[in-house]
NUGU-354192 format. One line per field, with one value per residue (C-alpha): x, y, z; residue in three letters. Coordinates in steps of 0.02 Angstrom, whole numbers, plus 50000, padded with zeros to 5 digits. Layout:
BEGIN
c1 = [X | ...]
c2 = [Y | ...]
c3 = [Z | ...]
res = [Ala | ...]
! end
This chain:
BEGIN
c1 = [51426 | 51320 | 51399 | 51385 | 51224 | 51209 | 51182 | 51142 | 51022 | 51106 | 51054 | 50975 | 51017 | 51073 | 50997 | 51103 | 51081 | 51151 | 51291 | 51348 | 51331 | 51445 | 51579 | 51576 | 51585 | 51750 | 51763 | 51689 | 51779 | 51736 | 51573 | 51568 | 51519 | 51331 | 51252 | 51072 | 50940 | 50846 | 50697 | 50527 | 50448 | 50262 | 50302 | 50335 | 50202 | 50066 | 50072 | 49948 | 49900 | 49921 | 50062 | 49974 | 49811 | 49760 | 49746 | 49759 | 49907 | 49792 | 49726 | 49904 | 49956 | 49811 | 49844 | 50031 | 49986 | 49937 | 49775 | 49799 | 49805 | 49663 | 49597 | 49548 | 49358 | 49254 | 49168 | 49158 | 49028 | 48947 | 48848 | 49009 | 49091 | 48950 | 48932 | 49118 | 49112 | 48960 | 49051 | 49198 | 49084 | 49013 | 49188 | 49225 | 49068 | 49112 | 49287 | 49218 | 49078 | 49185 | 49345 | 49523 | 49551 | 49434 | 49528 | 49698 | 49653 | 49699 | 49567 | 49469 | 49583 | 49433 | 49385 | 49434 | 49558 | 49415 | 49319 | 49471 | 49499 | 49316 | 49314 | 49462 | 49393 | 49209 | 49196 | 49025 | 48957 | 48858 | 48769 | 48738 | 48790 | 48806 | 48676 | 48725 | 48765 | 48860 | 49013 | 48958 | 49130 | 49138 | 48966 | 49021 | 49169 | 49054 | 48928 | 49067 | 49132 | 48959 | 48939 | 49106 | 49055 | 48991 | 48809 | 48843 | 48981 | 49037 | 49176 | 49251 | 49259 | 49433 | 49516 | 49641 | 49627 | 49776 | 49725 | 49737 | 49577 | 49629 | 49658 | 49487 | 49413 | 49515 | 49429 | 49263 | 49329 | 49408 | 49249 | 49146 | 49259 | 49194 | 49331 | 49467 | 49501 | 49610 | 49703 | 49871 | 50009 | 50053 | 50224 | 50310 | 50173 | 50124 | 49948 | 49893 | 49764 | 49706 | 49597 | 49436 | 49430 | 49608 | 49573 | 49422 | 49516 | 49660 | 49539 | 49442 | 49602 | 49637 | 49458 | 49435 | 49578 | 49480 | 49627 | 49591 | 49418 | 49244 | 49100 | 48934 | 48761 | 48699 | 48755 | 48781 | 48798 | 48631 | 48679 | 48852 | 48776 | 48662 | 48806 | 48917 | 48774 | 48734 | 48915 | 48947 | 48780 | 48821 | 48988 | 48907 | 48773 | 48902 | 49002 | 49157 | 49139 | 49075 | 48905 | 48981 | 49043 | 48875 | 48962 | 49065 | 48910 | 48899 | 48742 | 48732 | 48835 | 48878 | 48969 | 49158 | 49227 | 49368 | 49494 | 49671 | 49829 | 49939 | 50117 | 50200 | 50373 | 50341 | 50332 | 50155 | 50088 | 49995 | 49869 | 49881 | 49710 | 49638 | 49472 | 49396 | 49310 | 49243 | 49076 | 49070 | 48994 | 49166 | 49257 | 49240 | 49280 | 49432 | 49492 | 49454 | 49560 | 49700 | 49707 | 49752 | 49863 | 49968 | 50054 | 50103 | 50176 | 50272 | 50371 | 50429 | 50618 | 50604 | 50473 | 50510 | 50390 | 50458 | 50618 | 50661 | 50648 | 50776 | 50890 | 50888 | 50941 | 51079 | 51150 | 51214 | 51250 | 51426 | 51486 | 51576 | 51710 | 51799 | 51699 | 51858 | 51935 | 51778 | 51641 | 51499 | 51335 | 51179 | 51018 | 50843 | 50693 | 50513 | 50369 | 50265 | 50075 | 50080 | 49906 | 49814 | 49911 | 49896 | 49789 | 49653 | 49697 | 49883 | 49849 | 49726 | 49848 | 49983 | 49866 | 49809 | 49990 | 50019 | 49851 | 49896 | 50063 | 49978 | 49999 | 49815 | 49691 | 49570 | 49484 | 49488 | 49596 | 49458 | 49344 | 49478 | 49511 | 49326 | 49308 | 49464 | 49388 | 49234 | 49346 | 49433 | 49276 | 49142 | 49240 | 49127 | 49155 | 49085 | 49171 | 49092 | 48916 | 48962 | 48999 | 49147 | 49220 | 49403 | 49428 | 49610 | 49716 | 49660 | 49593 | 49720 | 49621 | 49545 | 49618 | 49690 | 49768 | 49949 | 49954 | 49879 | 50009 | 50149 | 50089 | 50089 | 50267 | 50331 | 50261 | 50339 | 50506 | 50501 | 50469 | 50603 | 50741 | 50710 | 50758 | 50879 | 51056 | 51157 | 51231 | 51097 | 51094 | 51175 | 51026 | 50850 | 50726 | 50559 | 50436 | 50276 | 50333 | 50501 | 50647 | 50825 | 50966 | 51153 | 51267 | 51449 | 51456 | 51503 | 51391 | 51349 | 51295 | 51182 | 51098 | 51071 | 50985 | 50878 | 50828 | 50778 | 50681 | 50589 | 50522 | 50479 | 50296 | 50219 | 50118 | 50262 | 50373 | 50517 | 50614 | 50793 | 50935 | 51110 | 51250 | 51422 | 51416 | 51249 | 51063 | 50905 | 50775 | 50617 | 50674 | 50855 | 51015 | 51121 | 51307 | 51449 | 51568 | 51704 | 51615 | 51459 | 51315 | 51308 | 51135 | 51072 | 50907 | 50838 | 50717 | 50630 | 50655 | 50469 | 50471 | 50394 | 50443 | 50275 | 50259 | 50107 | 50127 | 50152 | 50007 | 49883 | 49743 | 49804 | 49840 | 50010 | 50079 | 50046 | 50136 | 50282 | 50305 | 50326 | 50506 | 50561 | 50487 | 50570 | 50740 | 50718 | 50686 | 50845 | 50944 | 50889 | 50924 | 51093 | 51228 | 51362 | 51356 | 51424 | 51293 | 51160 | 51216 | 51210 | 51038 | 50974 | 51023 | 50930 | 50778 | 50792 | 50772 | 50619 | 50537 | 50589 | 50506 | 50346 | 50357 | 50416 | 50500 | 50690 | 50702 | 50580 | 50687 | 50847 | 50780 | 50709 | 50874 | 50975 | 50867 | 50886 | 51073 | 51106 | 51013 | 51103 | 51065 | 51096 | 50965 | 50842 | 50866 | 50843 | 50673 | 50551 | 50454 | 50299 | 50184 | 50003 | 49954 | 50072 | 50004 | 49826 | 49861 | 49952 | 49804 | 49688 | 49796 | 49730 | 49566 | 49576 | 49445 | 49443 | 49361 | 49390 | 49362 | 49534 | 49656 | 49837 | 49905 | 49880 | 49967 | 49932 | 49912 | 49863 | 49742 | 49706 | 49743 | 49632 | 49731 | 49664 | 49729 | 49714 | 49698 | 49815 | 49675 | 49493 | 49485 | 49622 | 49510 | 49479 | 49384 | 49462 | 49354 | 49397 | 49552 | 49577 | 49626 | 49545 | 49651 | 49608 | 49491 | 49543 | 49483 | 49510 | 49628 | 49485 | 49392 | 49549 | 49578 | 49407 | 49444 | 49605 | 49514 | 49396 | 49540 | 49635 | 49486 | 49413 | 49538 | 49402 | 49388 | 49553 | 49512 | 49337 | 49388 | 49518 | 49415 | 49240 | 49255 | 49297 | 49154]
c2 = [49796 | 49647 | 49514 | 49327 | 49240 | 49183 | 49007 | 49023 | 48878 | 48708 | 48580 | 48708 | 48680 | 48838 | 48865 | 48857 | 49044 | 49081 | 48956 | 49044 | 49211 | 49152 | 49099 | 49266 | 49371 | 49396 | 49301 | 49390 | 49406 | 49261 | 49282 | 49272 | 49109 | 49108 | 49020 | 48962 | 49063 | 48977 | 48874 | 48955 | 48947 | 48951 | 49020 | 49189 | 49169 | 49139 | 49227 | 49196 | 49317 | 49250 | 49136 | 48982 | 49014 | 48848 | 48827 | 48657 | 48610 | 48610 | 48783 | 48846 | 48767 | 48853 | 49023 | 49013 | 49029 | 49210 | 49308 | 49344 | 49159 | 49108 | 48929 | 48844 | 48853 | 48708 | 48804 | 48977 | 49110 | 49120 | 49275 | 49371 | 49303 | 49363 | 49528 | 49567 | 49531 | 49643 | 49785 | 49756 | 49758 | 49925 | 49997 | 49934 | 50018 | 50180 | 50172 | 50143 | 50272 | 50417 | 50368 | 50350 | 50537 | 50555 | 50420 | 50496 | 50675 | 50761 | 50827 | 50982 | 51133 | 51248 | 51174 | 51262 | 51183 | 51140 | 51053 | 50952 | 50894 | 50848 | 50751 | 50648 | 50622 | 50594 | 50564 | 50575 | 50401 | 50360 | 50200 | 50253 | 50128 | 50174 | 50092 | 49926 | 49903 | 50068 | 49968 | 49800 | 49722 | 49765 | 49692 | 49532 | 49526 | 49551 | 49421 | 49295 | 49327 | 49296 | 49134 | 49073 | 49098 | 48942 | 48922 | 48810 | 48787 | 48612 | 48677 | 48772 | 48632 | 48616 | 48446 | 48482 | 48587 | 48685 | 48643 | 48474 | 48392 | 48436 | 48617 | 48624 | 48565 | 48698 | 48832 | 48779 | 48762 | 48935 | 49010 | 48935 | 48997 | 49152 | 49159 | 49229 | 49378 | 49346 | 49487 | 49544 | 49615 | 49799 | 49758 | 49599 | 49514 | 49389 | 49324 | 49360 | 49256 | 49361 | 49300 | 49398 | 49442 | 49512 | 49603 | 49690 | 49728 | 49808 | 49913 | 49971 | 50015 | 50140 | 50200 | 50233 | 50360 | 50523 | 50623 | 50557 | 50478 | 50499 | 50376 | 50419 | 50356 | 50346 | 50340 | 50521 | 50477 | 50560 | 50721 | 50719 | 50693 | 50845 | 50953 | 50904 | 50928 | 51100 | 51157 | 51100 | 51172 | 51341 | 51350 | 51300 | 51433 | 51568 | 51518 | 51470 | 51290 | 51238 | 51158 | 50985 | 50995 | 50915 | 50753 | 50769 | 50723 | 50536 | 50457 | 50312 | 50357 | 50236 | 50247 | 50221 | 50060 | 50045 | 49901 | 49862 | 49805 | 49713 | 49777 | 49609 | 49690 | 49784 | 49719 | 49676 | 49672 | 49839 | 49876 | 50016 | 50102 | 50111 | 50189 | 50128 | 50283 | 50205 | 50287 | 50388 | 50565 | 50648 | 50521 | 50620 | 50791 | 50711 | 50650 | 50822 | 50914 | 50784 | 50811 | 50993 | 50971 | 50821 | 50900 | 51051 | 50942 | 50840 | 50998 | 51030 | 51006 | 50862 | 50760 | 50580 | 50490 | 50315 | 50213 | 50241 | 50429 | 50418 | 50306 | 50431 | 50567 | 50461 | 50412 | 50591 | 50632 | 50650 | 50712 | 50880 | 50823 | 50657 | 50555 | 50466 | 50629 | 50723 | 50679 | 50608 | 50534 | 50456 | 50491 | 50418 | 50487 | 50431 | 50548 | 50438 | 50429 | 50570 | 50550 | 50559 | 50700 | 50841 | 50981 | 51034 | 51219 | 51192 | 51067 | 51183 | 51329 | 51226 | 51170 | 51350 | 51405 | 51282 | 51318 | 51503 | 51463 | 51412 | 51532 | 51509 | 51512 | 51387 | 51310 | 51453 | 51419 | 51456 | 51330 | 51195 | 51234 | 51221 | 51055 | 50991 | 51044 | 50939 | 50789 | 50812 | 50838 | 50732 | 50573 | 50454 | 50268 | 50103 | 49965 | 49813 | 49887 | 50047 | 50221 | 50334 | 50498 | 50549 | 50715 | 50748 | 50722 | 50642 | 50467 | 50347 | 50287 | 50445 | 50495 | 50663 | 50592 | 50567 | 50736 | 50824 | 50744 | 50789 | 50969 | 50988 | 50920 | 51018 | 51180 | 51145 | 51105 | 51269 | 51369 | 51277 | 51289 | 51475 | 51514 | 51375 | 51444 | 51286 | 51165 | 51098 | 50925 | 50909 | 50805 | 50808 | 50694 | 50628 | 50494 | 50545 | 50519 | 50434 | 50557 | 50532 | 50654 | 50662 | 50767 | 50818 | 50890 | 50835 | 50713 | 50843 | 50966 | 50833 | 50797 | 50983 | 50992 | 50838 | 50901 | 51071 | 50989 | 50870 | 51012 | 51129 | 51075 | 51009 | 50873 | 50798 | 50662 | 50579 | 50416 | 50447 | 50334 | 50406 | 50304 | 50341 | 50193 | 50111 | 50143 | 50064 | 50175 | 50114 | 49952 | 50010 | 49983 | 50140 | 50143 | 50267 | 50215 | 50345 | 50503 | 50408 | 50314 | 50127 | 50050 | 49873 | 49786 | 49787 | 49656 | 49670 | 49517 | 49479 | 49484 | 49320 | 49335 | 49256 | 49298 | 49240 | 49050 | 48997 | 48876 | 49014 | 49025 | 49189 | 49222 | 49153 | 49320 | 49396 | 49255 | 49260 | 49447 | 49441 | 49373 | 49495 | 49644 | 49592 | 49565 | 49735 | 49810 | 49728 | 49796 | 49972 | 49953 | 49866 | 49991 | 49856 | 49718 | 49582 | 49627 | 49616 | 49437 | 49387 | 49464 | 49391 | 49217 | 49240 | 49300 | 49149 | 49040 | 49138 | 49107 | 48924 | 48902 | 48968 | 48838 | 48954 | 48860 | 48869 | 48910 | 49056 | 49127 | 49100 | 49193 | 49336 | 49358 | 49355 | 49492 | 49603 | 49569 | 49638 | 49800 | 49958 | 50021 | 50200 | 50181 | 50106 | 50256 | 50384 | 50468 | 50439 | 50600 | 50598 | 50744 | 50731 | 50723 | 50577 | 50482 | 50516 | 50460 | 50302 | 50254 | 50269 | 50181 | 50005 | 49926 | 49773 | 49645 | 49639 | 49490 | 49376 | 49223 | 49171 | 49028 | 48998 | 48960 | 49108 | 49220 | 49398 | 49478 | 49653 | 49684 | 49864 | 49925 | 49792 | 49678 | 49501 | 49356 | 49190 | 49025 | 48888 | 48762 | 48793 | 48651 | 48734 | 48878 | 48902 | 49040 | 49160 | 49215 | 49363 | 49424 | 49610 | 49708 | 49588 | 49489 | 49485 | 49370 | 49222 | 49165 | 48991 | 48960 | 48899 | 49061 | 49163 | 49075 | 49131 | 49306 | 49312 | 49260 | 49407 | 49529 | 49449 | 49445 | 49613 | 49748 | 49880 | 49854 | 49939 | 50078 | 50106 | 50101 | 50236 | 50344 | 50327 | 50496 | 50585 | 50495]
c3 = [49131 | 49173 | 49281 | 49260 | 49303 | 49483 | 49542 | 49726 | 49741 | 49762 | 49633 | 49516 | 49334 | 49242 | 49070 | 48912 | 48890 | 49064 | 49038 | 48879 | 48965 | 49107 | 48982 | 48892 | 49051 | 49143 | 49306 | 49455 | 49622 | 49736 | 49828 | 50018 | 50097 | 50111 | 50257 | 50243 | 50332 | 50473 | 50421 | 50419 | 50591 | 50620 | 50794 | 50712 | 50578 | 50708 | 50877 | 51016 | 51155 | 51286 | 51234 | 51306 | 51211 | 51134 | 50947 | 50867 | 50755 | 50603 | 50646 | 50666 | 50502 | 50415 | 50492 | 50454 | 50270 | 50304 | 50296 | 50109 | 50066 | 49950 | 49960 | 49799 | 49789 | 49732 | 49592 | 49519 | 49556 | 49385 | 49430 | 49467 | 49310 | 49196 | 49288 | 49272 | 49085 | 49062 | 49149 | 49033 | 48880 | 48938 | 48948 | 48773 | 48706 | 48794 | 48720 | 48547 | 48562 | 48624 | 48535 | 48598 | 48602 | 48749 | 48844 | 48813 | 48847 | 49009 | 49129 | 49078 | 49102 | 49117 | 49285 | 49446 | 49565 | 49685 | 49547 | 49494 | 49672 | 49698 | 49534 | 49597 | 49772 | 49728 | 49539 | 49460 | 49429 | 49273 | 49225 | 49045 | 48912 | 48727 | 48615 | 48539 | 48355 | 48345 | 48291 | 48217 | 48233 | 48416 | 48447 | 48359 | 48479 | 48630 | 48572 | 48542 | 48717 | 48789 | 48696 | 48764 | 48944 | 49035 | 49085 | 49234 | 49361 | 49314 | 49201 | 49347 | 49474 | 49545 | 49548 | 49686 | 49843 | 49905 | 50084 | 50168 | 50234 | 50411 | 50363 | 50279 | 50442 | 50533 | 50428 | 50502 | 50679 | 50677 | 50606 | 50746 | 50887 | 50976 | 51108 | 50994 | 50880 | 50727 | 50642 | 50578 | 50685 | 50679 | 50603 | 50547 | 50446 | 50582 | 50608 | 50787 | 50879 | 51026 | 51168 | 51148 | 51333 | 51329 | 51165 | 51239 | 51400 | 51303 | 51200 | 51353 | 51445 | 51306 | 51280 | 51466 | 51460 | 51479 | 51410 | 51236 | 51232 | 51304 | 51305 | 51219 | 51260 | 51079 | 50898 | 50840 | 50654 | 50602 | 50694 | 50613 | 50442 | 50461 | 50518 | 50371 | 50248 | 50319 | 50316 | 50138 | 50082 | 50158 | 50068 | 49904 | 49930 | 49963 | 49809 | 49910 | 49850 | 49678 | 49655 | 49633 | 49814 | 49858 | 49811 | 49970 | 50070 | 50104 | 50032 | 50155 | 50309 | 50448 | 50613 | 50612 | 50686 | 50814 | 50818 | 50875 | 50788 | 50915 | 50932 | 50959 | 50945 | 51109 | 51287 | 51341 | 51162 | 51170 | 51034 | 50906 | 50898 | 50722 | 50673 | 50510 | 50440 | 50280 | 50235 | 50395 | 50376 | 50365 | 50254 | 50092 | 50164 | 50247 | 50077 | 50003 | 50133 | 50116 | 49927 | 49963 | 50117 | 50065 | 49911 | 50019 | 50157 | 50028 | 49987 | 50166 | 50195 | 50318 | 50224 | 50176 | 50062 | 50092 | 50104 | 49921 | 49946 | 50087 | 49983 | 49840 | 49962 | 50042 | 49872 | 49847 | 50029 | 50099 | 50268 | 50252 | 50376 | 50391 | 50520 | 50576 | 50634 | 50686 | 50810 | 50704 | 50765 | 50691 | 50787 | 50771 | 50862 | 50876 | 50922 | 51038 | 51022 | 50894 | 50821 | 50987 | 51073 | 50945 | 51020 | 50899 | 50911 | 50875 | 50736 | 50648 | 50665 | 50580 | 50441 | 50410 | 50395 | 50254 | 50170 | 50167 | 50084 | 49921 | 49773 | 49729 | 49873 | 49795 | 49892 | 50020 | 50173 | 50299 | 50211 | 50222 | 50405 | 50446 | 50354 | 50442 | 50608 | 50568 | 50534 | 50703 | 50807 | 50722 | 50755 | 50851 | 50829 | 50889 | 50985 | 51065 | 51036 | 51129 | 51061 | 51097 | 51036 | 51022 | 51111 | 51064 | 50911 | 50749 | 50721 | 50648 | 50499 | 50427 | 50258 | 50313 | 50473 | 50412 | 50322 | 50474 | 50590 | 50470 | 50455 | 50644 | 50663 | 50512 | 50585 | 50757 | 50673 | 50579 | 50737 | 50835 | 50704 | 50682 | 50863 | 50914 | 50925 | 50955 | 50827 | 50711 | 50628 | 50458 | 50405 | 50475 | 50387 | 50449 | 50397 | 50489 | 50670 | 50638 | 50631 | 50566 | 50605 | 50565 | 50676 | 50669 | 50844 | 51019 | 51108 | 51242 | 51107 | 51032 | 51199 | 51228 | 51058 | 51094 | 51266 | 51197 | 51056 | 51173 | 51283 | 51139 | 51137 | 51298 | 51211 | 51112 | 51186 | 51096 | 51112 | 51053 | 51001 | 50977 | 50897 | 50829 | 50709 | 50664 | 50684 | 50614 | 50531 | 50444 | 50359 | 50343 | 50439 | 50421 | 50461 | 50435 | 50295 | 50268 | 50208 | 50154 | 50233 | 50202 | 50196 | 50219 | 50255 | 50432 | 50498 | 50665 | 50777 | 50759 | 50567 | 50507 | 50323 | 50286 | 50103 | 50008 | 49982 | 49803 | 49807 | 49851 | 49723 | 49652 | 49467 | 49422 | 49363 | 49535 | 49625 | 49503 | 49526 | 49716 | 49721 | 49585 | 49677 | 49841 | 49759 | 49677 | 49849 | 49913 | 49766 | 49808 | 49994 | 49994 | 49948 | 49946 | 49814 | 49927 | 50058 | 49923 | 49882 | 50066 | 50095 | 49931 | 49984 | 50147 | 50052 | 49936 | 50089 | 50144 | 49976 | 49967 | 50137 | 50057 | 49916 | 49776 | 49631 | 49635 | 49450 | 49468 | 49610 | 49512 | 49360 | 49463 | 49556 | 49394 | 49320 | 49473 | 49492 | 49318 | 49353 | 49402 | 49578 | 49524 | 49390 | 49513 | 49628 | 49490 | 49515 | 49373 | 49379 | 49271 | 49244 | 49295 | 49112 | 49078 | 49227 | 49172 | 48994 | 49046 | 49154 | 49004 | 48874 | 48897 | 48946 | 49057 | 49096 | 49286 | 49370 | 49519 | 49410 | 49350 | 49327 | 49373 | 49200 | 49085 | 48963 | 48912 | 48743 | 48689 | 48547 | 48500 | 48674 | 48755 | 48870 | 48889 | 48991 | 48903 | 48994 | 48936 | 48955 | 48992 | 49117 | 49220 | 49266 | 49451 | 49536 | 49657 | 49801 | 49911 | 49819 | 49849 | 49696 | 49573 | 49449 | 49265 | 49172 | 49064 | 48894 | 48821 | 48675 | 48568 | 48592 | 48568 | 48402 | 48344 | 48411 | 48312 | 48155 | 48179 | 48191 | 48047 | 47930 | 47975 | 48021 | 48029 | 48218 | 48251 | 48129 | 48197 | 48381 | 48347 | 48231 | 48306 | 48389 | 48225 | 48138]
res = [Met | Lys | Gly | Pro | Ala | Leu | Lys | Leu | Ile | Pro | Gly | Leu | Lys | Ile | Ser | Arg | Lys | Asp | Ser | Lys | Phe | Asn | Lys | Leu | Cys | Pro | Pro | Ser | Pro | Pro | Ser | Pro | Ile | Leu | Thr | Pro | Ala | Pro | Asn | Phe | Ser | Ser | Asp | Lys | Ala | Val | Val | Thr | Ile | Pro | Ser | Asp | Leu | Phe | Ile | Ser | Pro | Asp | Glu | Lys | Ser | Leu | Leu | Ser | Arg | Gly | Leu | Ser | Phe | Ser | Pro | Thr | Pro | Glu | Lys | Ser | Asn | Leu | Phe | Asp | Leu | His | Arg | Asp | His | Glu | Leu | Phe | Phe | Arg | Arg | Leu | Arg | Leu | His | Gly | Tyr | Phe | Gly | Thr | Ser | Ser | Phe | Asn | Ser | Ser | Pro | Asp | Ser | Asn | Leu | Ser | Asn | Ser | Glu | Leu | Ile | Ile | Asn | Ser | Val | Ala | Pro | Lys | Lys | Ser | Ser | Trp | Thr | Pro | Pro | Ser | Asn | Gln | Ile | Pro | Glu | Leu | Glu | Tyr | Phe | Ile | Asn | Thr | Cys | Arg | Ser | Ala | Leu | Pro | Asp | Asp | Gly | Ser | Ile | Phe | Lys | Ser | Lys | His | Ser | Asn | Leu | Ser | Pro | Asn | Glu | Leu | Ser | Ala | Val | Lys | Ser | Leu | Thr | Ser | Arg | Asp | Asp | Ile | Val | Ile | Gly | Lys | Ser | Asp | Lys | Gly | Gly | Ser | Val | Val | Val | Trp | Ser | Arg | Asp | Leu | Tyr | Ile | Ala | Glu | Ala | Leu | Ser | Gln | Leu | Asn | Asn | Ser | Ser | Phe | Tyr | Cys | Lys | Leu | Asp | His | Asp | Pro | Thr | Pro | Ile | Tyr | Gln | Lys | Gln | Val | Ser | Lys | Thr | Val | Gly | Asn | Tyr | Val | Gly | Ser | Gly | Glu | Leu | Pro | Leu | Ile | Ala | Gln | Arg | Leu | Ile | Glu | Lys | Ser | Pro | Arg | Cys | Ser | Gln | Phe | Tyr | Leu | Leu | Pro | Lys | Ile | His | Lys | Val | Gly | Asn | Pro | Gly | Arg | Pro | Ile | Val | Ser | Thr | Val | Ser | Cys | Pro | Thr | Ser | Leu | Ile | Ser | Ala | Phe | Val | Asp | Ser | Val | Leu | His | Pro | Ile | Ile | Ala | Gln | Thr | Pro | Ser | Tyr | Leu | Lys | Asp | Thr | Thr | Asp | Leu | Leu | Cys | Phe | Leu | Lys | Asp | Phe | Ser | Phe | Pro | Leu | Asp | Pro | His | Asn | Asn | Ser | Thr | Phe | Leu | Val | Thr | Ser | Asp | Ala | Thr | Gln | Leu | Tyr | Thr | Val | Ile | Pro | His | Ala | Asp | Gly | Leu | Thr | Ala | Ala | Lys | Phe | Phe | Phe | Asp | Ser | Arg | Pro | Val | Asn | Asp | Pro | Pro | Ser | His | Val | Leu | Val | Arg | Leu | Leu | Glu | Leu | Val | Leu | Thr | Leu | Asn | Ala | Phe | Glu | Phe | Asn | Ser | Glu | Phe | Tyr | Ser | Gln | Thr | Ser | Gly | Val | Ala | Met | Gly | Thr | Lys | Val | Gly | Pro | Ser | Tyr | Ala | Cys | Ser | Phe | Leu | Ala | Tyr | Gln | Glu | Lys | Leu | Phe | Phe | Glu | Ile | Tyr | Val | Gly | Pro | Leu | Pro | Leu | Val | Tyr | Lys | Arg | Phe | Ile | Asp | Asp | Ile | Leu | Met | Phe | Phe | Gln | Ala | Thr | Glu | Ser | Glu | Ile | His | Ile | Phe | Leu | Asn | Ala | Phe | Ser | Val | Trp | His | Pro | Cys | Leu | Lys | Tyr | Glu | Asn | Asn | Val | Ser | Ser | Ser | Thr | Val | Ser | Phe | Leu | Asp | Leu | Thr | Leu | Ser | Ile | Asp | Ser | Phe | Lys | Ile | Lys | Thr | Ser | Ile | Phe | Tyr | Lys | Pro | Thr | Asp | Ser | His | Ser | Tyr | Leu | Pro | Tyr | Asn | Ser | Cys | His | Pro | Lys | His | Ile | Leu | Asp | Ser | Ile | Pro | Phe | Ser | Gln | Phe | Leu | Arg | Leu | Lys | Arg | Ile | Cys | Ser | Asp | Asp | Ser | Asp | Phe | Leu | Ile | Gln | Ser | Tyr | Lys | Met | Leu | Gln | Phe | Phe | Leu | Asn | Arg | Ser | Tyr | Pro | Ala | Glu | Leu | Leu | His | Asn | Ala | Leu | Asn | Lys | Val | Thr | Asn | Leu | Ser | Arg | Asp | His | Leu | Leu | Thr | Pro | Asn | Asn | Lys | Ser | Ala | Gly | Glu | Ile | Tyr | Gln | Ser | Ser | Cys | Thr | His | Leu | Arg | Leu | Val | Thr | Lys | Gln | Cys | Asp | Gln | Gly | Asn | Ala | Met | Thr | Ser | Leu | Asn | Gly | Ile | Glu | Ile | Leu | Ile | Ala | Thr | Glu | Leu | Arg | Asp | Arg | Ala | Ser | Leu | Ser | Gly | Ile | Arg | Gly | Gly | Pro | Phe | Ser | Thr | Ile | Ser | Tyr | Ser | Phe | Phe | Ala | Ser | Leu | Leu | Ser | Ile | Phe | Leu | Thr | Asn | Thr | Leu | Ile | Ala | Val | Gln | Leu | Lys | Ser | Ala | His | Ser | Gln]
! end
């Protein structure tokens, strides 16, 4: 039963609807006293390395908004606006030409497994557009859209900037500085300003470790490209890969790039090495191998997909013996430097074991192992205008990296558990290199197990934490509560809570959805209702500090409070066909040119965002993921008249294929 609406924000007026709802509902037990969270601090939002590195107050104020913050531009990019609409018009014509049945059908069942995977990894691109005037009503719609688009940028000029004049000046000053490197922290969401000299020194201290890296005297990308092309061509020629496997060869390869993510939660702020493998010679074959390996690894007993996966498991878990009367311990373990320490031979052996476990050997296991070997060995990258190669492990950044690391650990776990004769953990779950275990055994027996596990493979080292009451794992705090496990949210001390500011030039529906999604996350995590209220109030403060409207937060929290946690933790398993069909149900106009006051309607499966006022439009530059386009009310009125006066559009769009 739904509880009464909450009013956690002082001074917030409750709507008449909520007021009536409160009167109808029985009184709830008194809530615990909620203390305000500490005010937002730019000291956590912006971290400098070293700590005395100079950045001006205006530069710090600008950076504290976060790297996803979008300034309000002066005018729109008309070229992008028109291009995005033309791409949308092409999709409409394709939809009308082939009919809705082709959009709602599942992939061709006559294709082999290899062909299906290649089509998902490297889909065939076509620039063909159906001839115009196939559906007159649709062409009228397209021409009306074109006529509504502006010819100059004056209509898009913004009246107000979401940055102060000093912050606008800080944008230029930061851009001109060549003594710093700006990036995000490894965890916590902080913006890190790193002295360039220290950044390069940290990178070189890792790259000069001959156990993992070696320096090259030239860029080997052309040689790598030839080797990948030859290998794929040989497998196509022998019939072990289909002809379309030629798509796995990069058309315009480039050398991978090395960079660091600072671990500000650790002493000395070490950097996590990341290799950006976008468009490198092995990027597509890495994605191809991962598409086969990942679904197998997801079925291993210890695999955890994410926090929600663990919460679903814990919801039904109970200790077989009463923890108050029996020795019970929670253990977390972290495999240190996992990606870089995996020996190639052992990693490939583990991967082959899982490839061979498939009921259908398509693609062949030996082909996958050879392609994986290319990913592991053809891994040169560039840093500071110099070239290096990783000699051990897998690059953190290649697509197959997490699945490869998981397969190695899963294989070692299997071998170890098969021969270990001592008490085993009641629960053994792992998220990549983070391990969670529950024991009902003596503390000495647990340490014997951990010592044996730590020396099982010479390259694997673990950092263990054993507790009889509470541990932190991922973003959870786990504690023993009778026969069950109680869960709450866990924040690292360096967590900045720097959510996207509400005045960022993002579409309004994106900004409005952030508090709801975070409260929903809290609802899943907090197993106790009173704890949920306490943590929600803290999160309210985090969002208020980022200028989110109090009423928006109140409404989002009310919606989440009335949801059932059990329902939220019930897996929603969809078949591949259902996922494919749902992705093809609607067409959306995707463009970076958008406003912050829009509404959405759906006409014949075509979703359109409508601007409340044409003058409120503002462009959005550099937004990843691309919000949707907007159309003025005046144009939408004419669009409605078309649909009201001529209903043949809906009929023809749905029946064009049969015609």
